[in-house]
C-alpha positions as CSV (number, residue, x, y, z in Angstrom):
1,M,0.0,0.0,0.0
2,H,1.1,3.5,-0.7
3,G,0.5,7.1,0.5
4,K,-2.3,7.5,3.1
5,C,-2.8,3.8,3.4
6,K,0.7,3.1,4.8
7,G,0.5,1.9,8.4
8,I,-3.3,2.3,8.7
9,R,-5.1,-0.5,10.5
10,V,-8.9,-1.0,10.8
11,R,-9.8,-1.0,14.5
12,R,-12.1,-3.5,16.1
13,L,-15.6,-2.1,16.1
14,V,-16.3,-3.0,19.8
15,N,-13.5,-0.6,20.9
16,R,-15.3,2.5,19.6
17,P,-17.7,4.2,22.0
18,S,-21.1,4.9,20.4
19,V,-24.8,4.1,20.8
20,R,-25.2,0.4,21.4
21,D,-28.1,-2.0,21.9
22,E,-29.1,-3.2,25.3
23,G,-26.7,-6.1,25.2
24,G,-23.7,-3.8,24.7
25,A,-23.1,-4.8,21.0
26,P,-22.9,-2.2,18.3
27,G,-26.3,-0.9,17.1
28,V,-27.4,-0.8,13.5
29,E,-26.8,2.9,13.3
30,E,-23.3,2.5,14.6
31,L,-22.5,-0.3,12.2
32,F,-23.7,1.7,9.3
33,G,-21.4,4.6,10.3
34,Y,-18.5,2.2,10.5
35,F,-19.3,0.8,7.1
36,K,-19.4,4.3,5.5
37,R,-16.1,5.2,7.1
38,F,-14.6,1.9,5.8
39,L,-15.7,2.7,2.2
40,V,-14.1,6.1,2.4
41,F,-10.9,4.5,3.7
42,L,-10.9,2.0,0.9
43,A,-11.4,4.7,-1.7
44,V,-8.4,6.6,-0.3
45,C,-6.3,3.5,-0.5
46,L,-7.2,2.6,-4.1
47,T,-6.7,6.2,-5.2
48,S,-3.3,6.4,-3.6
49,L,-2.1,3.4,-5.6
50,V,-2.0,5.5,-8.8
51,P,-1.0,9.0,-7.7
52,G,-1.5,11.7,-10.4
53,S,-3.1,9.3,-12.9
54,V,-6.2,9.8,-14.9
55,L,-7.5,6.5,-13.5
56,A,-7.8,8.2,-10.1
57,A,-10.8,10.1,-11.5
58,G,-14.3,8.9,-11.0
59,D,-15.3,8.0,-14.6
60,A,-13.4,5.6,-16.9
61,P,-11.0,7.6,-19.0
62,L,-12.1,8.5,-22.5
63,V,-9.7,7.9,-25.5
64,V,-10.7,9.8,-28.6
65,M,-9.2,8.1,-31.7
66,V,-8.7,10.3,-34.8
67,T,-7.9,8.4,-38.0
68,P,-9.0,9.2,-41.6
69,R,-9.0,5.4,-42.3
70,G,-11.7,4.6,-39.8
71,R,-11.6,1.8,-37.4
72,T,-9.2,-0.8,-38.9
73,S,-7.5,-3.9,-37.5
74,M,-4.8,-1.6,-36.0
75,E,-7.4,0.4,-33.9
76,I,-9.1,-2.9,-32.9
77,V,-5.8,-4.3,-31.5
78,F,-5.0,-1.0,-29.8
79,E,-8.4,-0.9,-28.1
80,A,-8.2,-4.5,-26.9
81,D,-4.6,-4.2,-25.6
82,L,-5.3,-0.9,-23.8
83,Q,-8.4,-2.4,-22.2
84,R,-6.3,-5.4,-21.1
85,R,-3.6,-3.1,-19.6
86,L,-6.2,-1.0,-17.7
87,G,-8.4,-3.8,-16.5
88,G,-11.2,-2.9,-18.9
89,R,-11.6,0.6,-17.4
90,V,-11.4,2.8,-20.5
91,R,-13.9,4.2,-23.1
92,F,-13.3,4.9,-26.8
93,M,-14.7,7.3,-29.3
94,L,-13.8,7.4,-33.0
95,I,-13.5,10.5,-35.2
96,V,-13.0,9.9,-38.9
97,P,-12.1,13.2,-40.6
98,D,-11.9,13.8,-44.3
99,A,-8.2,14.5,-44.8
100,R,-8.9,16.2,-48.1
101,N,-11.2,18.8,-46.5
102,K,-9.0,21.6,-45.1
103,D,-11.9,23.2,-43.2
104,E,-12.8,19.9,-41.5
105,M,-9.1,19.2,-40.5
106,A,-8.8,22.8,-39.1
107,A,-11.9,22.2,-37.0
108,L,-10.6,18.9,-35.6
109,P,-9.1,20.4,-32.3
110,E,-12.3,22.1,-31.2
111,R,-14.3,19.0,-32.1
112,I,-12.0,16.9,-30.0
113,R,-12.0,19.3,-27.0
114,K,-15.8,19.2,-26.8
115,E,-15.5,15.5,-25.9
116,K,-13.2,16.2,-23.0
117,P,-11.0,13.2,-23.6
118,S,-8.3,11.9,-21.2
119,L,-6.1,10.9,-24.1
120,I,-6.1,11.5,-27.9
121,Y,-4.9,8.8,-30.3
122,T,-3.9,10.0,-33.8
123,W,-3.0,8.0,-36.9
124,G,-0.7,9.4,-39.6
125,T,1.4,12.5,-40.0
126,P,-1.3,14.9,-41.5
127,T,-3.8,14.1,-38.8
128,T,-1.2,14.3,-36.0
129,V,0.0,17.7,-37.1
130,A,-3.6,18.9,-37.4
131,V,-4.4,17.9,-33.9
132,A,-1.1,18.4,-32.0
133,G,0.4,21.2,-34.2
134,T,4.2,21.6,-34.1
135,H,6.6,22.1,-31.3
136,D,6.9,25.8,-32.1
137,K,3.1,26.2,-33.0
138,P,1.2,23.8,-30.8
139,V,-2.5,23.3,-31.3
140,I,-3.6,20.9,-28.5
141,D,-1.0,20.9,-25.9
142,D,-3.0,20.4,-22.7
143,I,-4.4,16.9,-23.5
144,P,-2.0,13.9,-23.8
145,I,-1.6,12.7,-27.4
146,V,-0.2,9.4,-28.6
147,F,0.3,8.8,-32.3
148,A,0.9,5.9,-34.6
149,V,2.3,5.7,-38.2
150,V,4.1,9.0,-38.3
151,A,7.1,8.6,-40.6
152,D,9.4,11.3,-39.3
153,P,8.1,13.2,-36.3
154,V,11.2,15.5,-36.1
155,R,11.1,16.7,-39.7
156,A,7.3,17.0,-39.5
157,G,8.0,19.5,-36.7
158,I,6.0,17.6,-34.1
159,V,8.9,17.3,-31.7
160,K,12.6,18.3,-31.7
161,D,14.0,15.2,-30.1
162,L,12.6,11.6,-30.4
163,R,14.3,10.6,-27.1
164,A,12.8,13.5,-25.1
165,P,9.7,14.9,-26.8
166,N,9.3,17.6,-24.1
167,R,5.7,18.0,-25.2
168,N,2.4,16.4,-24.2
169,V,2.9,14.2,-27.2
170,T,4.6,10.8,-27.8
171,G,4.1,7.8,-30.1
172,T,5.7,5.4,-32.6
173,S,7.1,5.5,-36.1
174,H,6.8,2.5,-38.4
175,L,9.5,2.7,-41.1
176,A,12.6,0.7,-41.6
177,P,15.7,2.8,-42.6
178,L,15.4,3.7,-46.3
179,T,18.7,2.0,-47.2
180,V,17.4,-1.2,-45.7
181,Q,14.2,-1.0,-47.8
182,I,16.2,-0.4,-51.0
183,N,18.5,-3.3,-50.3
184,A,15.4,-5.5,-49.7
185,I,14.1,-4.5,-53.2
186,E,17.5,-5.2,-54.7
187,S,17.5,-8.7,-53.1
188,F,14.1,-9.5,-54.6
189,R,14.9,-8.2,-58.1
190,P,17.8,-5.9,-59.1
191,F,16.9,-2.6,-60.7
192,K,18.4,0.5,-62.2
193,K,15.2,2.7,-62.2
194,L,12.8,3.1,-59.3
195,G,9.4,4.8,-59.7
196,V,7.5,6.7,-57.1
197,V,4.1,8.6,-57.1
198,Y,3.7,11.1,-54.3
199,N,1.4,13.7,-52.9
200,A,3.4,17.0,-52.8
201,G,0.9,18.4,-50.2
202,E,2.2,16.1,-47.5
203,P,5.3,17.0,-45.5
204,N,6.2,13.4,-45.0
205,S,6.0,12.7,-48.8
206,R,8.4,15.6,-49.5
207,F,10.8,14.2,-46.9
208,M,10.5,10.8,-48.6
209,L,11.3,12.3,-52.0
210,D,14.4,14.1,-50.6
211,D,15.6,10.9,-49.0
212,L,15.0,8.8,-52.1
213,N,16.9,11.3,-54.2
214,A,19.8,11.2,-51.7
215,V,19.9,7.4,-51.6
216,A,19.6,7.2,-55.4
217,A,22.6,9.4,-55.8
218,H,24.6,7.3,-53.3
219,L,23.6,3.9,-54.7
220,G,23.6,4.8,-58.3
221,F,20.0,4.2,-59.5
222,E,17.6,6.6,-61.2
223,L,14.5,7.9,-59.4
224,I,11.5,8.5,-61.6
225,A,9.0,10.6,-59.7
226,E,5.5,11.8,-60.5
227,A,3.4,14.2,-58.3
228,V,-0.3,13.5,-57.8
229,T,-2.4,15.8,-59.9
230,P,-4.7,18.3,-58.1
231,D,-8.5,18.4,-58.8
232,A,-10.6,21.5,-59.5
233,K,-10.5,22.5,-55.8
234,G,-6.7,22.1,-55.5
235,A,-6.9,18.8,-53.5
236,P,-5.0,15.7,-54.6
237,D,-7.1,13.7,-57.1
238,P,-7.2,10.0,-56.6
239,Q,-8.4,9.5,-60.1
240,S,-5.0,10.6,-61.4
241,L,-3.2,7.8,-59.7
242,P,-3.6,5.0,-62.4
243,G,-2.3,7.3,-65.1
244,L,0.7,8.4,-63.0
245,V,1.6,4.8,-62.3
246,R,1.4,4.0,-66.0
247,K,3.6,7.0,-66.7
248,V,6.4,6.0,-64.4
249,K,6.3,2.5,-66.0
250,E,6.5,4.1,-69.5
251,R,9.5,6.1,-68.3
252,G,11.3,2.9,-67.6
253,A,10.7,2.3,-63.9
254,E,11.3,-1.4,-62.9
255,W,9.7,-1.1,-59.5
256,L,7.1,1.2,-58.0
257,Y,8.1,2.4,-54.5
258,I,5.1,3.0,-52.2
259,G,6.4,4.8,-49.1
260,P,5.1,6.8,-46.2
261,D,2.6,8.8,-48.3
262,T,-0.8,8.8,-46.6
263,F,-2.7,9.7,-49.7
264,V,-1.0,7.3,-52.1
265,G,0.1,4.5,-49.8
266,F,-2.7,4.4,-47.3
267,T,-5.9,6.1,-48.2
268,H,-5.8,5.0,-51.8
269,R,-3.6,2.0,-51.6
270,K,-6.0,-0.2,-53.5
271,I,-6.1,2.2,-56.5
272,T,-2.3,2.5,-56.5
273,T,-1.5,-1.1,-56.1
274,D,-4.2,-2.2,-58.6
275,A,-2.8,0.2,-61.1
276,A,0.8,-1.1,-60.7
277,A,-0.4,-4.7,-61.2
278,E,-2.4,-3.7,-64.3
279,A,0.7,-2.0,-65.7
280,G,2.9,-5.0,-65.1
281,L,5.0,-3.1,-62.6
282,P,6.2,-4.8,-59.4
283,S,5.5,-2.7,-56.3
284,F,7.3,-2.5,-53.0
285,T,5.7,-1.0,-49.9
286,A,6.8,0.3,-46.6
287,N,3.2,0.0,-45.4
288,E,1.7,-3.3,-44.4
289,S,-1.8,-2.4,-45.4
290,A,-0.8,-2.0,-49.1
291,I,-0.3,-5.7,-49.1
292,R,-2.9,-6.8,-46.6
293,D,-5.7,-4.6,-48.1
294,G,-4.2,-4.0,-51.6
295,N,-2.1,-5.8,-54.3
296,A,1.4,-4.6,-53.6
297,L,3.9,-7.4,-54.5
298,F,6.4,-7.1,-51.6
299,G,7.0,-5.1,-48.4
300,L,9.2,-4.5,-45.4
301,F,7.7,-2.9,-42.3
302,S,6.8,-3.0,-38.7
303,P,3.7,-5.3,-38.4
304,Q,0.6,-3.3,-37.5
305,E,-0.4,-5.6,-34.7
306,N,3.0,-5.1,-33.0
307,M,2.8,-1.4,-33.5
308,S,-0.7,-1.2,-32.0
309,R,0.4,-3.0,-28.9
310,F,3.4,-0.6,-28.6
311,V,1.2,2.4,-28.9
312,A,-1.2,0.9,-26.3
313,F,1.7,0.4,-23.9
314,K,2.6,4.1,-24.2
315,A,-1.0,5.1,-23.7
316,A,-1.3,3.0,-20.6
317,Q,1.8,4.6,-19.2
318,I,0.1,8.0,-19.6
319,L,-3.3,7.0,-18.3
320,K,-1.7,5.3,-15.2
321,G,0.4,8.4,-14.6
322,E,3.5,6.3,-14.5
323,V,5.7,8.5,-16.6
324,P,5.4,12.2,-17.7
325,V,4.3,12.3,-21.3
326,G,7.2,14.5,-22.4
327,S,9.8,12.0,-21.2
328,I,8.3,9.0,-23.0
329,P,10.5,8.5,-26.1
330,I,9.1,8.2,-29.6
331,E,10.4,4.9,-31.0
332,T,10.4,2.6,-33.9
333,L,10.2,-1.2,-33.5
334,Q,13.5,-2.8,-33.9
335,R,12.2,-5.9,-35.7
336,F,10.7,-5.7,-39.2
337,S,8.7,-8.2,-41.2
338,V,9.0,-9.1,-44.9
339,L,5.7,-10.0,-46.7
340,V,5.2,-11.3,-50.2
341,N,1.9,-11.3,-52.0
342,M,2.1,-14.5,-54.0
343,C,-1.1,-13.7,-55.8
344,T,0.4,-10.6,-57.4
345,A,3.7,-12.5,-57.9
346,K,1.8,-15.1,-60.0
347,A,-0.1,-12.5,-62.0
348,L,3.1,-10.6,-62.8
349,D,5.2,-13.8,-63.2
350,V,7.8,-12.2,-60.8
351,Y,8.7,-14.6,-58.0
352,P,10.9,-14.0,-55.0
353,P,14.3,-15.8,-54.7
354,L,14.4,-18.7,-52.3
355,P,16.7,-17.0,-49.8
356,L,14.1,-14.2,-49.4
357,L,11.3,-16.7,-48.9
358,N,13.3,-18.3,-46.1
359,I,12.7,-15.1,-44.0
360,A,9.5,-13.8,-45.5
361,D,5.9,-14.2,-44.6
362,V,3.8,-15.2,-47.6
363,R,0.3,-13.8,-48.2
364,L,-1.7,-16.3,-50.2
365,P,-4.9,-14.3,-50.9
366,A,-7.3,-16.2,-52.1
367,R,-8.2,-14.1,-55.0
368,L,-8.4,-10.5,-56.2
369,G,-12.0,-10.8,-57.5
370,P,-15.0,-13.0,-56.5
371,S,-14.5,-16.3,-55.0
372,S,-14.6,-18.0,-58.4
373,A,-12.1,-15.7,-60.0
374,P,-8.5,-16.7,-60.7
375,C,-5.7,-15.2,-58.7
376,V,-4.8,-12.3,-61.1
377,P,-5.0,-8.5,-60.6
378,P,-7.9,-6.5,-61.9
379,G,-7.7,-5.6,-65.6
380,K,-6.0,-8.9,-66.6
381,P,-7.7,-11.5,-68.6
382,G,-9.9,-13.7,-66.5
383,S,-10.0,-11.4,-63.6
384,G,-13.1,-10.5,-61.6
385,P,-14.8,-7.1,-61.8
């Protein structure tokens, strides 16, 4: 026991002078008074076990989850693991903003504040920046925020130092080092030209492009890049993705790189990966969902389930009051998984070498169309609608 409970003993009831019945035993009124005092004592003891934590409050803490993808398997695992860590005493609310709507994204902080959450969970760089702001221009800084799938929190301006955020913000990153990713692609199938389609409106996409150019110059391959075309309102147009993928293929790209670009690699991963398969272009992804929920050929990443548990661990530290948020480091998992989509490999007639299969997980989707359709990407002969 801690705090006020230390050294406290419950006295025997018969030693306390009060109104008693004729036989000298404690009366009903006295027993009721003792019982009320015991409940107060018990509440003090339980509260003192978690000093300064949100759990010391009366109601179960509310976690507001903000993700443009909606409630995916990643959020389901996060919820379940946080429930387990907190003994089931936590509530969740989901907000699914339209990341393309600038007015809606700007209104997110006020929308979240109205719910009076104990903790905010954010997914992705654009959403996290919209909610948390940057270290020099904070938006929500009085409610703890834990984020997932932010490619580069420092260059995005969220924090200055991953080891010591010094803000009411912490979280996890999901990317393997870029040179490791490029080496993985090379081990699958050597190349001289690498294609990428990116959304120039995302800070993390611009950082990705800078890094790709630097690695291309160092390793001696050519980078073929195409920016997503804006629509009439100036927002990135998902309908432009198939044409841009075909264009990098026509320019000689031997692989399509799908990196930490929320618009291309997450929100519209199915359009992007279908277009690559239809163009006969092998695609590598740094994002698990582009294989799990799309038709990318090959990927190297931190598994979503492991990331969800890691984020839940950090969230539990915050809600229990174990560690100040600003001192909880922002980390990347040290172990990465390799995943191959054998359905796409079969359709493209591009198979991984045996040494790679020895360390890779293999996705054997059933099919890309209806249950009766063959295992080929959309647009190929014999495929489903």
